[in-house]
C-alpha positions in Angstrom: -63.5 -23.2 59.8 -60.2 -22.8 58.2 -57.4 -25.3 59.0 -54.0 -25.1 57.5 -53.1 -28.6 58.6 -56.0 -31.0 59.1 -55.9 -34.2 61.1 -56.4 -37.0 58.5 -58.1 -39.2 61.1 -60.8 -36.6 61.7 -61.3 -36.1 58.0 -61.6 -39.9 57.3 -63.8 -40.4 60.3 -66.1 -37.7 58.9 -66.2 -39.5 55.6 -66.8 -42.9 57.2 -70.6 -42.3 57.5 -72.8 -42.8 54.4 -75.0 -39.8 55.2 -72.0 -37.5 55.5 -70.5 -38.8 52.3 -73.8 -38.1 50.5 -73.8 -34.6 51.9 -70.2 -34.0 50.7 -71.2 -35.5 47.3 -74.2 -33.1 47.1 -72.0 -30.1 48.1 -69.5 -31.0 45.4 -72.1 -29.8 43.0 -72.4 -26.4 44.8 -73.6 -24.8 48.0 -76.9 -26.0 49.6 -79.0 -25.1 52.5 -79.3 -27.5 55.5 -82.9 -28.3 54.3 -81.7 -29.1 50.8 -79.1 -31.5 52.3 -81.6 -33.1 54.6 -84.3 -33.8 52.1 -82.8 -36.8 50.2 -81.3 -38.3 53.3 -84.6 -39.1 55.0 -83.2 -38.4 58.5 -84.3 -35.9 61.1 -83.1 -32.3 61.1 -81.2 -32.7 64.5 -79.4 -35.7 63.0 -78.5 -33.7 59.9 -77.1 -30.9 62.1 -75.0 -33.4 64.1 -73.6 -34.7 60.8 -72.8 -31.1 59.7 -71.1 -30.4 62.9 -68.8 -33.3 62.3 -68.1 -32.3 58.7 -67.3 -28.7 59.9 -65.0 -30.0 62.6 -63.1 -32.1 60.0 -62.7 -29.0 57.8 -64.7 -30.5 54.9 -67.6 -28.2 55.1 -68.1 -24.5 55.9 -71.4 -23.1 56.9 -72.8 -19.5 57.0 -76.0 -18.4 58.6 -78.1 -15.6 57.1 -81.2 -15.0 59.2 -82.9 -18.4 59.7 -81.2 -20.1 56.7 -77.9 -21.9 57.1 -75.9 -22.4 53.8 -73.3 -25.0 53.5 -70.4 -25.3 51.0 -67.6 -27.7 50.5 -64.1 -26.6 51.6 -62.1 -28.2 48.8 -58.7 -27.6 50.6 -59.6 -30.4 53.0 -60.0 -32.9 50.1 -56.7 -31.7 48.7 -55.0 -32.4 52.0 -56.6 -35.9 52.1 -55.4 -36.6 48.6 -51.9 -35.4 49.6 -51.9 -37.7 52.6 -53.0 -40.6 50.5 -50.4 -39.9 47.9 -47.6 -39.8 50.5 -48.7 -43.3 51.7 -48.8 -44.5 48.1 -45.3 -43.1 47.4 -43.9 -44.8 50.5 -45.4 -48.1 49.6 -44.2 -47.8 46.0 -40.6 -47.1 47.2 -40.8 -50.1 49.6 -42.1 -52.4 46.8 -39.4 -51.1 44.4 -36.7 -52.0 47.0 -38.3 -55.4 47.5 -38.4 -56.0 43.7 -34.8 -55.0 43.4 -33.8 -57.3 46.2 -35.7 -60.3 44.7 -34.2 -59.6 41.3 -30.7 -59.7 42.7 -31.4 -62.9 44.7 -32.9 -64.6 41.7 -30.0 -63.7 39.4 -28.1 -66.9 38.3 -24.8 -67.3 40.1 -21.7 -67.7 38.0 -20.2 -71.1 38.0 -17.3 -71.1 40.4 -14.4 -73.3 39.7 -12.9 -75.1 42.6 
């Protein structure tokens, strides 16, 4: 599944489950079969397939079936888009905090003595 613009809520929802995070961590080391992904998780194959469906829908994982074997690989573009989304939020907050810091610095500056 190739998405040019992914929905960050779907991506973060996919990563909100520990089993799916472990699957993504495993795939970050290279492609794996569904059986290889399922083995360390200790969950049923139907549950693993449900998790994979969510990961595919989010754009994080791509699968390919050859005969009876389904291979999975990480789609790194999805992580890049998540990082970009996070960076945009970080930049917005940094700008807001810089403006606040400037305002507070102006407000705290000593006033000149006014002669009356």
